[in-house]
N, C-alpha and C positions, 0 to 999 in steps of 0.2 A: 598253662603253661609256665606263666612266671614264676607262680607258687611252687609249681613243682621242682624248676630249676634253683630254687631258693633251699628246700630242703634238700636237692644232689647235692649242691654247695656246702652246706651245713655238715653232712655226714661223709663227704668224700676227705679220705687222707690219700696223702702221698702214696703214691705207688709201689715206689721203693722206699722199705724204712730208712731211713736215716739219710736221704736225699736233702743238702741244703742248695736251696734256690738263693742265699745270701749267704758270705761269706760271714763267718759267728764274729759278731763286734766284741770289743775286749773292754767297751766304756763301760762305765758303771756310774752310780750317782751315791754321792752321800745323803741320807737323810738322818735325821735326830729322830729318835725317839721320843712321842707323844705321851708321858704318863698319868692325866687323864683320861684314856680311853675308856670304853668298856667293852664285854663282846659284844653286846649289840648296838654300837656303835654303826652307822650307816656309813658304808662304802661304796657309793654309788656312781655308776656312769648311764648318759642319756643315747642311747645306740638306736634314736627312734630311723635312724636313715639306713639301716643295715640290710634290710631286704632290697630295696633298690639299688644297693650298694651290690651285692650278692648279684641280682637278676643282670645287674649292670657287666656282670665278669670280674668283679672284685675278692681277691682271697686275701685269709690275713693268715698270719704266719706268727712264730712264737720267736724268742729275742734268738734262739739258734737260728732259726731260719727254716723250722719245721713246717708243712700248713696242717693247720689245726684248724677245728671250729672257734670262733673268735667267742664264743663264750666259755669252752674251755678256759683258754688264755686267761682270759678278767678271770676267771673263778681263782686261776692257780695263782695270780698275782694279786687277789688279796680284794676282790670286789664282791660285795654280797647282797648287793640290790641294782634294778635294771630300771629305768625313768623310760619312759615310753609316752608321747605325745598322741594325742587324739584328734584326727578333724572328721569334723561329720561325713563331707563326701567332697573331697578335694577332686572332683572331673567336672567334665562337662559334659552334656548331655550325649555326645557321641565318645563319650569316656574317654576322651584324653585327660591325665592325668595334669595338676597344675606346678607337681616338683616336692621337693623338698621331701622328696622319700614316700611323697603321694600317702600322707600318713594317715590312714584309715583303720576302721578297729581290724579288720583281717589280718593287717600286717602287725597288729599289738597282740592278736591271739600268738600269730606265731612264733613273736619274739616272746611272749609271754611264758609259751611252752617249751623254748629252748634256755631260760630262764630256769623255770619251776626244774627242768630236769638239771640241772647243775645244783642246784642249792640256793639259788638266789630268789630273793622277793622281788614284786613286781610294783613300781610307782606308776597309778596309771593318768596322764595330765590330759585332763580333758580340757580344750580350746575353745569349745562352743562355739566354732567357727568353722569354713572349710578350706581355711590355708592360716598363714600368718597370724597369729595373735600377740599383744607385745603394747605394750603403753602408749605407743602410737597410733594402733588401731585394733579396736576390738568389731570387726565385722560381726554379724548375727550370720548363720550358714542359709543358703539358699531359702531352704523351705521352711525359714522362722524369719525371715521377714515383715511380712505381712500380718503377723500376729499381735493380738493385744499384749499385755503386760500378764495379765494371769492365763492367756495361752503359753504364752513361752515360758514360765514357768512351770505348767504343764509339762511341756514340749523338753526342757530341759531334766523334769523328774523320770520321765519315762525313758528319756535318751541314757539318761545316768544307770539308771535301773537295769536295762535291759543291754546295755554292754560292758555292764559287771557280771549279772549272771550268764553272760553268753562265754565273760573268759574263764571264769569259775567254772562253767560247765564244760569246757575245755580242760579244766586240772591245774589253770595257774594258781599259783600261790601270791595272788593281793594282799600285799601288806599295807598297800596307803593309796589313795586315790585323793587326785588336785583337780578342786574346783576351779578349774580356769588359769588362766595362766598372764602373769604380770597384770594384772589386775588393778591399777593403781587408778584409772580413766573408767574403767567399763568395767562389763560382762557380756558378751553375746548381743552385741549394739544396745545394752544399756547402760546409761551413762549418769544417771542420779543414783546418789547413796541408800535411798529408802528401798529405792527398785531392785540396784543391786544387792543390796541384804537378803532381799525376796527371793532372788536366782541362785545369792551363794546358799540359802537354808534348802532351795529346793534339791541342788545336789545333795547335801549333805544327807538329807533325811533317805533320798533314796541311796547310799550308800549304808545309813542303819539301818535300813532295811533288807539291806542284802546281806549284810553280815557287819554285826556291832564292834567285829573285832580289828576291820579297815579302821587305819587314821584317814582322818578326812584334814587337809590341808590348803590352805591360802594360798597364793604366789603373787608378791609383789618385789618391788624393784626401786631404785635410785633411793638406795638407802643414805645415801652420804648428802641429801637434801637434810638440811637444819629442821628439825621436827618430824619430818615424813614419814616417817614408823609411829611415832608418835601419835599424831593423827589418825593414821590408818586405823590402827589397833583401839583408838576408841571409838571409831565409827563402828569398829565390828561389836564394840564391846554393848554400846549406845543402841543398836539397833537389831542385838539379841542374836549375834550370826553363831549360830551352834559350829565349831571345829575346833582339831584339835592342837594342829602343828601350826605355827607362822611361820612361812617362807621366804627365802628372797634371793633374788639371784646378786653375783657378787664378784664382778669383773674388777681385778685391782688397777685397770686403767682407766676404769668408767668410774668406781663408785667410793671412791675413799678411802681412808686409811683401814688397815686390821682391826686396831684398837677401837677405831667408831663402832665397825661389824660387832666387836661382843658386846660396846656398851649396848647399842641399838636394840641386838636380840635379848640382852639380860635385862633391859628396862620392860620390854615386853611379856618375857617370860615374868619376870616377876610382879608386873602390875594385874597381870591377867591370868595366870598360872597356864600357859600355854607350854608347849615345846615347841621349838625353833630349829631351824639347820639352813643350812642353804641350798637349794634348789638348781643350782648354774655356776658354775665356774669355768675356769680355761686360762690358758696363758701361753704366748707361740715358744717354739723350739725355735725356729729359724723365720728368717724373713723371705727366703724363696718362695716360690708359687708353685705348683705342681703340676696345674691343670690349662693353663692359660687362663683363668677367671681368677679378677681381683681379689685378696684377700681384705678381710675386715680389718686387719692389724697389718699393715707393711710398715716400710721406712719412711712412708708421707703421710702415717694417721696422725692426727696431733692430738697425740696426750702421750703420758709421762709414765714408760715402762720402771718398774719400780725394780725386775731383775733381769739379770741377762737374758736375751734372746737365745736361748741355747738349752742341749736335753736337762743339766745341771739345774739351770733358772725354772726351767717349767716344774722339775719334781720339786723346786724349794716353792715355788709361789701354790702349789697345790698343797704342800707339807703347811705351810703357812694359815691358809684358810682351814685347814684340819683343826690346827691350833687354837685360830682364834674362836672356833665355835665350841671345842671342847671348855677354850675359858670361860663357856657360861657356866659353866656347870652340868649336872644332870639333868638338864633341860635341855642341853643342846645334842640334836638325834645324830648329826652328820654334815655329811657334803655330797653332792652330785657333781661329776665333770661332763660338760654340755658336750656331746658329739666328737668323742673322741677315736671314735672308726669311722670319721666322713672323711675319707681319705680321695685320692685323685682314682677316676677310672681310666684313668690314659695321659700320657706324659703331654705338657703343654706343645711339644712338636706335631702331634695330632688332635689340634685343637678342632677339626671339624668331624674327626669320627666323635671325639668326647661329646661334643653339640647333640649328634645325632641320639649316644645312650642318656644323656641328662634329659633327651626330649622324648625319648620313648619309655624311660624308665623310672624317671621322677628324680634320678639320683643327683637335679644338682638344686641351686638353692630354689629356682621357679625354671616352669617352661611358657613356653610363648603362650600357653592357654591361660595363665595365670591371671593377666588382665581382664579376663571375662570378669572373675569375679574382685579382683581388688583393682581399681583403677591407678591406683600407684605402685602397681606391679610394671617390670621395663617394657614386658612384652619381648624378650628374648629368651633363648635357652642359656640360661646361666648354670654354672659348677658351685664347686665347693668354694667356699670364701675362708672355711674351718682349717682347709687340709695343714694348714702350717701350725694349727692349736691341736691338731691330733693326738692321740700318743701311739699311733701308728704313724710310720715313714711313709712316704707317698709309693711304696709299693706295699704296705700292708702288713710289714713289718711291725713289729711289737717294737718300741724303744724302751731303754731304760730304766725313763719314768714311769712307765707303768707301774712299775714295782712298788713304785710311795704307798700304795693300797695296803699293800704289805710290809714294808718296813718301818713306816710310821707307828706299829706295835712292837717292834723289835730295835728300829736303830739299825744303821747299816753303814760303812765305813767302805766307801771304794778301796782298792788293791791297785 
């Protein structure tokens, strides 16, 4: 029923042509042209939560206020690549989802088919976990916890191979596969570099055997730490890891200067002849909280914000990350914006109902079931901590900053 509901929402259009649910905004953004882009520059977004959002009743609207498929909106505003995370089994034995979009392979296939329908490629982000994987935690999937290293290598290979084959069989245009997510300190429960390298190579080998045209990406973060990128890329080289793209997360309020971003990616590219990109970035357009669940970046966050917290500030922040990657040269592939569609499932005045939706459909950060897998989960139905960094407003209407993906090619001056 959930999957059917998602498809119905995607194909549903406004019954009365031209019906405006919101007044047409006169706001716009100024975006400078980036001269050293090319036709293959990746202009990507990660919309891994969009199926759970749709199942929770979220609709999306273009800037004029017309209800439309989010994929059509993204495509028309310049997006050409979709990134989607994949968790092995984000459910309890009784089939209660952990939240965070309940991002399993089935949802990745749904998202990938729609992306392909609108001419966008898919980046498959394998976490090799059942829930969030990042520098602080790289928990192996439940079914892998008792495996030996050799068994885990085989499991990674088989899971990657099977997942990609199913995506391709569904007609998904896979452009890239990411072997692990922010894997500075481990992958799939493995934390020592010789074994990490073996896991990376198991995933890479599976990608190569499915389709040699699919790029293999590895993803790291904390590029602001001096020597971090140099040390990681050297480990990859010394342990003969097979990959094409060195990817990093870059959030300006956490990860240092743009000049350092360019320098770090340039150093890796020159030293090891690799493509480079930013796999995640975002920036807040408001301090407001839309759903009653505290936002990651708010007025009390202990961070320095380099841009105004506004729609224009958001557009400029995104532009500048594109510029920083473009400054690397031809090895700089492009940028992905993280979860621009993870908007509120209901207003914060209706918090109790929001919690029910987060819990039932996994459209919040985590559900009450998540603590079964992740001991650090808080054990409550948490919402979107990212709604103030989305490229859609709290009601699902596209912000003018979404057009940054298109405007970086031509430049645009607000009138």
